[in-house]
C-alpha positions in Angstrom: -9.3 -10.9 -25.6 -11.7 -9.7 -23.0 -14.6 -7.3 -22.8 -14.9 -4.1 -20.8 -17.2 -6.1 -18.5 -14.1 -8.1 -17.4 -12.1 -5.1 -16.4 -10.6 -5.0 -12.9 -7.9 -3.0 -11.1 -4.4 -4.0 -12.0 -5.3 -5.5 -15.3 -2.9 -4.5 -18.1 -4.4 -3.7 -21.5 -2.6 -3.6 -24.9 -4.0 -0.6 -26.8 -2.8 2.5 -28.7 0.6 0.8 -29.3 1.3 0.6 -25.6 0.6 -1.1 -22.3 -2.0 0.5 -20.0 -2.8 -0.6 -16.5 -6.3 -0.2 -15.1 -6.2 2.0 -12.0 -9.9 2.6 -11.6 -13.0 1.6 -13.5 -16.7 2.3 -13.1 -19.7 0.7 -14.9 -22.3 3.3 -15.6 -25.9 2.6 -16.7 -27.5 5.9 -17.4 -31.3 6.2 -17.4 -31.2 7.0 -21.1 -28.8 5.5 -23.6 -26.4 2.5 -23.6 -24.3 1.5 -20.6 -20.6 2.4 -20.7 -17.4 1.9 -18.6 -15.4 4.9 -17.3 -11.7 4.0 -16.7 -8.5 5.6 -15.4 -5.5 4.1 -17.2 -1.8 4.4 -16.5 0.8 3.9 -19.2 3.1 1.3 -17.8 6.2 2.6 -19.4 5.8 6.4 -19.2 3.6 6.7 -16.1 1.1 8.9 -18.0 -2.5 8.7 -16.6 -5.5 9.2 -18.9 -9.3 8.8 -18.5 -10.9 6.7 -21.2 -14.5 5.7 -21.7 -15.6 2.4 -23.4 -19.0 1.3 -24.5 -20.1 -1.7 -22.3 -19.2 -5.0 -23.9 -16.5 -3.6 -26.1 -13.6 -6.1 -26.8 -10.2 -5.1 -25.3 -6.9 -6.8 -25.7 -5.2 -7.8 -22.5 -1.5 -8.2 -22.1 0.2 -11.1 -20.4 2.1 -9.6 -17.5 4.2 -11.9 -15.4 4.5 -10.7 -11.8 7.1 -12.4 -9.6 8.5 -11.8 -6.1 12.2 -11.1 -6.3 15.0 -10.3 -4.0 17.2 -7.2 -4.6 20.8 -8.2 -4.7 23.0 -5.1 -5.6 23.4 -2.1 -7.8 26.2 -2.6 -10.4 26.7 1.0 -11.3 24.2 1.1 -14.1 21.5 -1.5 -13.4 19.8 -2.9 -10.3 20.1 -6.6 -10.1 17.2 -8.7 -8.8 17.0 -12.5 -8.3 13.9 -14.6 -8.6 13.5 -16.5 -5.3 12.1 -19.6 -7.0 14.3 -20.1 -10.1 17.4 -18.1 -9.0 17.2 -16.3 -12.4 18.7 -12.8 -12.3 17.0 -9.8 -13.8 18.6 -6.4 -14.6 16.4 -3.3 -14.0 17.3 0.1 -15.3 17.2 3.2 -13.1 14.4 4.6 -15.2 12.2 1.6 -14.5 13.1 1.6 -10.8 11.9 5.2 -10.4 11.3 6.2 -6.7 11.5 2.6 -5.6 15.3 2.8 -5.4 15.0 5.3 -2.5 13.5 2.6 -0.2 15.2 -0.6 -1.3 18.0 -2.3 0.8 20.1 -5.2 -0.3 18.2 -8.5 0.2 14.9 -6.6 0.2 11.8 -8.0 -1.4 10.1 -6.5 -4.4 7.5 -7.5 -7.0 8.8 -7.3 -10.6 6.3 -7.1 -13.5 7.5 -8.3 -16.9 6.0 -8.5 -20.4 7.7 -10.4 -23.1 11.0 -10.4 -21.1 10.9 -6.6 -20.6 10.7 -5.3 -17.1 7.7 -2.9 -16.8 7.8 -1.8 -13.2 9.0 -2.6 -9.7 6.6 -2.6 -6.8 7.8 -2.5 -3.2 5.8 -3.5 -0.1 3.6 -0.7 1.1 5.8 0.0 4.1 9.5 -0.6 4.9 11.6 -0.2 8.1 14.8 1.8 7.6 17.3 3.4 9.9 17.9 7.2 10.1 21.6 7.6 9.1 21.7 11.4 9.8 19.4 14.0 11.2 20.2 17.3 13.1 19.4 17.2 16.8 16.1 18.7 17.9 16.2 22.1 19.7 15.4 22.6 23.3 11.7 23.0 23.7 10.8 20.9 20.7 7.7 18.7 21.3 6.5 15.5 19.7 3.4 17.2 18.4 5.4 20.1 16.8 7.0 20.4 13.4 9.2 18.2 11.4 12.9 18.1 10.2 14.7 16.5 7.3 16.3 13.1 8.0 18.5 11.0 5.7 17.8 7.3 5.6 20.3 4.5 5.3 19.3 4.2 1.6 20.2 7.9 1.0 16.5 9.0 0.7 15.5 12.1 2.6 12.1 12.3 4.4 10.5 14.6 7.0 10.4 13.2 10.5 9.2 14.6 13.9 11.7 16.8 15.8 12.3 14.3 18.6 13.8 11.6 16.4 17.6 11.1 16.5 20.2 9.5 14.3 20.1 5.7 14.6 16.4 5.5 15.1 14.5 2.9 13.0 11.4 4.2 11.4 8.5 2.8 9.3 8.2 4.6 5.9 5.4 4.5 3.4 7.0 3.5 0.0 4.2 5.1 -2.1 4.8 8.7 -1.0 7.9 8.6 1.2 6.0 9.7 4.4 7.0 8.9 8.0 4.6 6.4 9.7 6.2 5.8 13.1 9.1 4.6 15.1 10.0 0.9 15.3 11.6 -0.4 18.5 
C-alpha cells in the first residue's frame, strides 16, 4: 500500500479490477480547500487512458510488476518468444500484447518485458532502432533532400515515410514510439 503522495511516473496501481500505469501526475494545492492529486492513468492490458483525481494522502494499492531485459529469439507462428538474458528462461508473448513493437523488432533484438503474476503486461523497445530499408521506389529527377517523403518498407516489414533521396539498402534510425524516420546511419 502506498499513498497518492508516493505516486511517480511508471508506477502500476491495482484498482477498479485492473492494472493502471501512472503516465502523469500533478500535486495541486488550491488556495481554498484540500490538496489533491491529478493523474493520467493507462490501463496496462487494454491501453485505455483516463484522467483520475485523488484526494491528497489517499491510500492506493500498488501492483508488483517485474521488468526484465530480454532478447527476442523468434516468432513461432502464434507467439513471440523472448529469453531472459540472466536466467535463460523463455517467455511467450501474444501478438495482442506485442502491439506495434513487433514492427521494429529483429531477431536477437533487446526489449524490456513487464510481467505481473507471470502474465506479460507489455513489451517496451528502446526509443530508437537501426533498420535497413528493404524496398523503396527510386526518387524522381529533381527531388531534393528538403522536399517530400515516400513510403519505404523496412527489413521487419514495417512501412514508414522517408525522404525522397533514400534508396533500398540504406540503414536508417527509426523512433519506435511513433515509427518516424530520424536519420541515416552510415
